[in-house]
C-alpha positions as CSV (number, residue, x, y, z in Angstrom):
1,X,166.2,198.2,73.1
2,X,163.0,196.9,71.7
3,X,163.7,194.2,69.1
4,X,160.6,192.1,69.5
5,X,157.0,193.2,69.5
6,X,153.7,191.6,68.7
7,X,150.7,192.6,66.6
8,X,147.6,190.6,67.5
9,X,144.1,191.3,66.4
10,X,141.7,191.0,63.5
11,X,142.5,192.9,60.4
12,X,139.4,195.0,60.8
13,X,140.4,196.0,64.4
14,X,143.9,197.0,63.2
15,X,142.5,199.0,60.4
16,X,140.1,200.8,62.7
17,X,142.8,201.6,65.3
18,X,145.2,202.9,62.6
19,X,142.6,205.0,60.7
20,X,142.9,203.1,57.5
21,X,140.3,201.6,55.2
22,X,139.6,197.9,55.9
23,X,140.6,195.6,53.0
24,X,139.5,192.0,53.2
25,X,142.7,190.8,51.5
26,X,145.1,192.7,53.8
27,X,148.1,190.5,54.5
28,X,149.0,190.4,58.2
29,X,152.5,189.4,59.2
30,X,153.1,186.7,61.9
31,X,152.1,187.9,65.4
32,X,155.7,187.9,66.7
33,X,157.8,190.5,64.9
34,X,161.6,190.7,64.8
35,X,164.3,192.7,62.9
36,X,164.8,191.9,59.2
37,X,161.3,190.4,59.0
38,X,158.3,192.0,57.3
39,X,155.8,193.9,59.5
40,X,152.8,196.1,58.9
41,X,153.3,199.8,58.9
42,X,150.9,202.7,58.0
43,X,152.1,205.4,55.8
44,X,150.4,208.6,54.4
45,X,148.3,211.1,56.1
46,X,144.6,211.9,56.2
47,X,142.6,210.0,53.7
48,X,145.8,208.8,52.0
49,X,146.7,206.5,54.9
50,X,147.4,202.9,53.8
51,X,148.9,199.7,55.2
52,X,152.1,198.3,53.8
53,X,154.5,195.4,54.6
54,X,158.1,196.5,55.1
55,X,161.2,194.9,56.5
56,X,162.2,196.0,60.0
57,X,165.6,197.7,59.9
58,X,167.4,200.3,57.9
59,X,170.5,199.1,56.1
60,X,173.5,200.0,58.3
61,X,176.2,202.6,57.6
62,X,179.6,201.3,56.8
63,X,181.3,199.3,59.6
64,X,178.1,198.6,61.4
65,X,176.7,195.1,61.7
66,X,173.1,194.3,61.1
67,X,170.1,196.4,60.4
68,X,169.4,199.6,62.4
69,X,166.0,199.0,64.0
70,X,165.7,201.8,66.6
71,X,166.1,205.6,66.1
72,X,167.4,207.3,69.2
73,X,169.6,210.2,68.1
74,X,167.2,212.4,66.1
75,X,169.9,214.9,65.2
76,X,172.0,212.2,63.5
77,X,172.5,212.8,59.7
78,X,171.6,209.1,59.3
79,X,168.0,209.9,60.4
80,X,167.5,213.6,59.9
81,X,166.3,213.4,56.3
82,X,163.6,210.8,57.0
83,X,162.4,212.5,60.1
84,X,162.1,215.9,58.3
85,X,159.9,214.4,55.6
86,X,156.3,213.7,56.8
87,X,155.9,211.3,53.9
88,X,158.7,209.1,55.4
89,X,157.1,208.9,58.8
90,X,154.9,205.9,59.6
91,X,152.8,204.3,62.3
92,X,153.9,200.8,63.5
93,X,150.8,199.0,64.8
94,X,151.5,196.9,67.9
95,X,149.8,195.0,70.7
96,X,152.8,194.7,73.0
97,X,156.6,194.9,73.1
98,X,159.2,192.8,74.9
99,X,162.2,193.6,77.0
100,X,164.4,191.0,78.7
101,X,165.0,191.0,82.5
102,X,167.4,188.9,84.7
103,X,170.8,187.4,84.7
104,X,172.3,185.5,81.8
105,X,170.9,182.0,81.7
106,X,167.8,183.0,83.7
107,X,166.4,185.8,81.6
108,X,162.7,186.2,81.2
109,X,160.6,188.1,78.8
110,X,158.7,191.2,80.1
111,X,155.8,192.2,77.8
112,X,154.5,195.7,78.0
113,X,151.0,196.6,76.7
114,X,148.2,199.2,77.0
115,X,145.2,197.6,78.8
116,X,142.8,200.2,77.4
117,X,144.1,199.9,73.8
118,X,144.6,196.4,72.5
119,X,146.2,197.9,69.3
120,X,148.3,201.0,69.5
121,X,151.1,202.6,67.3
122,X,154.8,203.2,67.7
123,X,156.3,206.2,65.9
124,X,158.4,205.1,63.0
125,X,160.2,206.2,59.8
126,X,160.6,204.3,56.6
127,X,162.4,204.6,53.3
128,X,162.7,202.7,50.0
129,X,165.8,200.6,49.3
130,X,166.8,198.5,46.3
131,X,165.8,195.4,48.3
132,X,162.4,196.9,49.2
133,X,160.9,199.3,51.7
134,X,162.3,199.3,55.3
135,X,161.3,200.9,58.6
136,X,162.7,201.7,62.0
137,X,161.0,202.7,65.3
138,X,161.7,205.8,67.4
139,X,162.9,205.3,70.9
140,X,163.0,207.7,73.9
141,X,163.9,207.7,77.6
142,X,161.9,205.0,79.4
143,X,159.0,205.7,81.7
144,X,159.4,204.3,85.3
145,X,157.6,201.0,84.5
146,X,159.8,200.2,81.5
147,X,163.0,201.6,83.2
148,X,162.7,199.0,86.0
149,X,163.4,196.4,83.3
150,X,165.3,198.3,80.6
151,X,166.8,201.6,81.8
152,X,168.2,202.8,78.5
153,X,165.1,203.3,76.2
154,X,161.6,202.4,75.2
155,X,159.7,202.7,71.9
156,X,157.8,205.9,71.3
157,X,154.2,205.0,71.8
158,X,151.8,207.5,70.3
159,X,148.5,208.5,71.8
160,X,145.7,207.8,69.2
161,X,145.0,211.5,68.9
162,X,148.6,212.1,67.9
163,X,148.7,209.7,64.9
164,X,147.9,212.4,62.3
165,X,150.3,214.9,63.9
166,X,153.1,212.3,63.6
167,X,152.3,211.5,60.0
168,X,151.7,215.1,58.7
169,X,153.2,217.8,60.9
170,X,156.5,219.6,60.3
171,X,159.4,218.0,62.1
172,X,159.5,220.7,64.8
173,X,155.8,219.8,65.7
174,X,156.2,216.1,65.3
175,X,159.4,215.4,67.3
176,X,158.0,216.5,70.7
177,X,155.8,213.4,70.5
178,X,159.0,211.3,71.1
179,X,158.4,211.2,74.8
180,X,157.9,208.4,77.3
181,X,154.3,207.1,77.4
182,X,152.7,207.5,80.8
183,X,153.4,204.4,83.0
184,X,149.9,204.5,84.6
185,X,148.4,203.7,81.1
186,X,150.6,200.6,80.7
187,X,150.9,197.2,82.2
188,X,153.6,194.5,82.2
189,X,153.4,190.7,82.2
190,X,156.2,188.2,82.3
191,X,156.6,184.9,80.4
């Protein structure tokens, strides 16, 4: 599952792609993003959209190690409340995401991106915690391009025209967006 992605670009380009006002003092996280570290997310709908820095990963339930970074079982009580509340949904700006390929000791990074959109958004959810706000990204079945490297899942990538639907629609209208992004709109490079 995706546990590394990048957000590269000028703050003004990110703001434009996410439909948020540009603020000259916006704090951008490091380009390489990993669980437990702060990353930019966009919350709110319509004219209330705003950028925030949050830690990647929900606190785990008892007997689970590490933060929960990916949302796969949408019916799980662990996620149901956040998914049902549009105010707890977010956009996660990204430029590319990584999956590993190969045998142990010879693995290589495969980076997936959208050639026509240098900045795009994953579907996410967030919630406040005593230690600060946290987020997790939704995953779905992989498209054929991603499945060749990682057959279990891929992040839910939203089409730009679906951002507002994800942020504001009732859950029955929002969850159908959790579908594989078309392979023909993506590309992969290896490091």
